N, C-alpha and C positions, 0 to 999 in steps of 0.2 A: 323409417325404421322397418327392418325386415325381420320376420321371425325365423328361427331355425327350421320350423315346420315348412315354411315357404321354400327354404333352400334345400330341403331334404333330397329332392330328386337329383340336384346337381352334386351334393355332397356324397350321396350313396354311390355315385359312379366313379369316384376318385380312386378307390382302392383297386378296382379292376384295371383302370387306366394305368395306375402305377405298376401293377403287376406286368402289364404289357411291355413297359419300358425297362423292366428289371434286368434283362440281359445286358443292355447298354450300360446301365448304372453299375452292375456288378463288374463289368469290364473296366469301367473308370476307377472303381474302388481298388481293384487289383493292380491297376497301373500305378496308382498312387502308393499302394502298399509296398510295391517292389522298389520304389525309389523314395524312401522316407527322408524327410529333411527336418532339421532342427531349428528352433528359435524363430527369429523374425525374418530371416532371408530364406525364402522357399521358392526359388526361381522355377524349378521343374514342376512343382505343384501348382504354382500360379499359372504357368503356361498351359497345364492340363485343364485348369478351370476355364481360362480364356478361350481355349480351343473348343471346349464343350458348350460354352455360351454363345459362340459365334453363330450369327444368323438368326438369333431369336428376337432381334429387334429391341434389345434392352439398352439402356443408357449405362455404359460400363466405364468405370474409372479404376485406376490402380493407385496404391499408396505411394507416398514419397519417402517415408521413413521406414517402411516395412513392405513385404511382398503381399499386400492385401489386395483384394478385389471387391469392389462394391458395384452391384448391378441393380438398376431400378426398372421396374415394370410399371409404367404409367398408363392407366386405363383410359385416361381422358374423361373419365366420369368423376364427379365430385365424391369425395370420401376421405377417410383418414389414411394415414400411412402406417403400415405394419412392417417391422423389421424381422427377418428370419436369419438366424445365424448358424454357421458351420465353421468349426475350427479345423486347422489344416496341419499342424505340426506333429512331429513324432517324438519319441523318447530315446535317449542315448543308452541303448541296451541291446544285447544280442537276442536274436529270435530263435526259438527252438520248437516252432510249431510243426515243421515238416510239411506245410502246405506247398503246393506246386508254385505258388506265386509269392513265396516268402521273400523277405528283404534281400536285396543284392549286396547289402552292406553289413559287415559283422558287428558294427557298433551302433546301429540305428534300427528302430522297429516301431511300427504303428501298433503299440500295445494298449492304447487307450481308445481306439475306435475312431480317431479323427479322420482317417481315410473314409470311413463309412459316413461320418457327418458331412464331409465335403461332397461325396457322391450323392447323398440323399438331397442335399440342398440344390445341386445341379438338377436332379430329377424333379424337385419341386418347381424350379424355375421353368423347366420344359412343360410340366403338367399345367402350370398356371397360364403360360402363354397359350397353350392349346385350349384352355377354358376361360380365356379372358372375357368372353361374353358374359360370364357369371360374376365378374369382378367389378368392384368400384374402388376409387381411390388409387393408392399406390402401394406396391410391394417392394421393399428394399432387401436385397440378398447380401449378407455380410459374410464374406469369406475371410477368416481371420487367422493370421499366423500367431505364434508365440503365446499360446495359452498355457503351456506346461510350466514355464518359469518366468517368462518375460513380460507378462501383462500386456499382450498385444491389443486386448480390448480397450484398455485405457489409451493406448497410443492412437487407435482408430477413432476413439471419441475426440481426441485432440485434433485429429484431421477432419472432423465434421461428420462422422458416420451417423450420428444421432440428430443432425440438423433436420428439423421438420418431421421427425418420427414421433408417433403417438403411443406406440406400444411395441414390445419386443417379445420374441418367442424363440426358444432353442430346444433341441433334442440331444440327449446324451445316451449312447447305447449302454446297455446293462447286460453283460454276459452271464450274470447270476440271477436273471429274471426270465421266466418262460417266454418263448418267442412270440412277438407280436403284441404283447401287453404293453400298456402305457401306465406309468406310475408317477405320482408327484404328490405335493401337499402344499397348502397355503402357508405363508410365513416362512421361517427359515427352512431351506431345503438342504443346503450344504454349508459347511463350517467356514469360518475365517481360519487362515493358516499362517502362523508366524514362526520364525526361526529365532532361537536364542543361542548365544555363544558366551560361555563363561570361561575366563582365564584366571586361574588361581596362582598367585605369585608367592613362593616361599623362599627358602634359602637352600641351595644345593650343598651336597657334601658326600662323604663316603658312606656306603651302606653299612659299614661296621660301627659308625658313630652317629646314629640319628639324633642324638642329643646335642650334637654340634651343628645340626642342620635344622631346617623347618620344612618338613616333608609335605608337599602339596597333595600327594596321592591319597592318603587317608582323608584329607579334607575334601577332595573331589568326591570320594565315595560317600562321605557323610552328606554332602550337598545333594547327591542323587536321591538318597533315601529321604532327606528332609523335604525335597521338592514333592515327592510322591505323597508324603504325609500332609503337606500343605494343601494339595489338591483335594484329598479325601476329607480333610477336616474343615476346609474353609469355602468350598464351592458346593452349591446346592446340587444334589444328584439329579434333580429334574431340570436343571439348567446347566448342562455339563461343560466341563473342560477336560480335554485329554492332553496330558503332557507326557512326552516321550523323550528321554535322553537316549539318543541313538548313536552317539560317538563319544568315546573317552580316549584321550591320547596324552602320554607323558613318558619321559625318559628315553634314553638311547642305548642303555645296556643294563646288565643284571646287577652290577655292584656300584652304581652311582645313584644317589638321590637327586632327582632333577630339581631345577629351580621352579619350573612351572608345570602345571597340568591344565588340560583344556577339556571342556564339556560342550557338546552341541546337541541340539534337539529341536523338536517342534512343539508348538502349542496350537490346539484346535478348540475353537469355541463357537457357539451359535448365538451369542448375545454380546453386543458391543460393550456393555457395562462390565460384564464378567471378564471379557477379554482384557480390558484396561486394568481392572482390579488385579488380575493374575500377573500382568506385566510388573506391576508394583510389588507383588508378593515374591516373584522370582528374584528381583533385586534385593529385597529385604532378607530373604532366606540365605541367598548366596553371601551377602555382605556379613550377616550375623554369624554364620557358621565359620566363614574365613576369619573373621575378627576373633572369635573364640579360640582359634588355634594359632593366632599370631601371624596370619597370612593377609596379604592384600588380595583384592579381587577386582576384575573388570567384567562388567556385564553389558552385553550388547544385544538388543532385541531388534531384529529386522522385521519390520511390518510387512506382512504378506497380503494376500487377497482378502477382502472383507467377506462378511457373511453373504451368501446368496439367498436373497429373500424374495419369495414369490408374492405377487399381489393376490389377495384372496379372491377378489371378484374375477380376475383374469383366469385363475385356476378353475373356477367354477365354469366360466365361459369355455375354456379349452376342453374341459371334460365333456361338455355338451357337443361341441364341434367334433371332437374325436369320436364319440360314440355314434354321431350321425354319419360319420365317414367309414368307420371300420367295425362298428357293431356295438350293441349294448353289452355292458359288462367288461369291455376291453380296457377301461380306465379305472384304476383304483387309487385311493389315497393311502400313502404310507403313514404310519403313526408317529414317526420321529425323524429328525434330520439325519442325513448321512454325513459322516465326519470328514469326508474328502472336501476339497476346495475347488473353486472355479472362478476364472476371471470374468465370466458373464455377470458376476456380481456387480462389476462396475457399471454395466448397462442397466441392471435392475435397480441400482441406486439412483439412477437418473430418470427413468421412465417406468411406468407400470408394465408388467408382463410376467412371464413364467418360463421356467425350464422344466422339462419332463424327462423321464427315463423311458427308453424303448427296450423292451425285453428282446435279447438277442442270443440267448443260450442255444447252442447247436441242438437241433431237434433230436439227435441221437443220444444226447445226454439226459437221462431221466431225472437227474437231480441237479437243478441249477446251482444249488449252494456248494456243490462239490466241483463245479466247473472252474477252470482258471479265471481269475478275476482281471479287471483292468490293471494294467501295469505288470502283469505276469508275462514272463518270457514265452509262455505257452498259450496265451490268450487267443482264442479264435471266436468268430462270430457266425451266427446264422444269417447268411446273406439274404434269403427270402424275406426275412423280417424287415429289410430296408424298404420294401413296398409299403408297409404300414407307416413307416416314418415319413416317406414321401407324401402319402395321402394325408397324414395328420398335419404336416406343414401346410399343405395346400388348403385343407379344410379350415384351419385357423385363419389363413389369409382371406379366403372367400367370405367366411362368416364375419370377420372383423371389418372388412371393407364395406360390407353391406349393412353394418350396424346391427347385426343380429344379437339377440340376447336369449 
């Protein structure tokens, strides 16, 4: 067992070493940013990663069902295996940042920072190879497609990415956090995210004779308000659920009562028992309101990513390793979960570990809360902050491999 104090000299050098490699990592990030790819098949991004890892002496493999890359750094010295993860896919949206390296495609953009995640993980691999004398055990680098919608983490687990792994760590950039800060919390960090789809079936007719029809539109409207009341009246405010009806569709013209109306939305929760209780309540409310108005209803709930739950001990360990590498006071714990979702949850459901946020608000923006957020068409990042991310990845790997506490 090695103490963090014993590792302090090695850890304290990581940030300056990461800053030295920053021009190369920024160039890689911009290369990926200009050619964003969606979903599970990311051939250009995969090729960029493989090219960047070439010559490092890592054991590299690629996925069979998706464009993943797994690279192992085996030190040859006894110790545990730590997995470091970076996701690689973009979002189907137009970019309006105006940066010189903006997306070359009108319908694709890296607006969630996965380009930076990938580049930082490459940087961590290079940094750890350069400092392998300080390492024990094994480091596995997980370059993952399909985080946004396709559950790429679960597919990589099926292909064996967690085999022999003892713990896992990931970084997500946060453009609404001051640059270079690290934030996280033990327990639930990010929410489970599910979709619901409700179809109300009435009886169509002429707009002038609604009494000869069964109009599904007012029923749909009543279901929307009833769902909101259900959340506020039946869910503990300190163990929250956020339900949003984001889409309503019905009808084809102004003078026809349609036969059907449809509602779609999302449910976000941070507790599995609340999650399943609300599933039941959505069905009960929709069926009850529809029945009261003489309509039939179909309710479909599409289960999404589970709650992203950090291991308490690992968060405490990561905080110590982070502050040893980039400075005291650079890590702080947030008081409540963030209601976004992440498929790193599948990893943390299997092995202990944590995800943290890396502050990346552009330095020229004095108010991070006013900066464009993740998934914004105008989201930009403070690229120098990536050096802190690289150093934190490396510090966690060095400290974990050496059994530091």
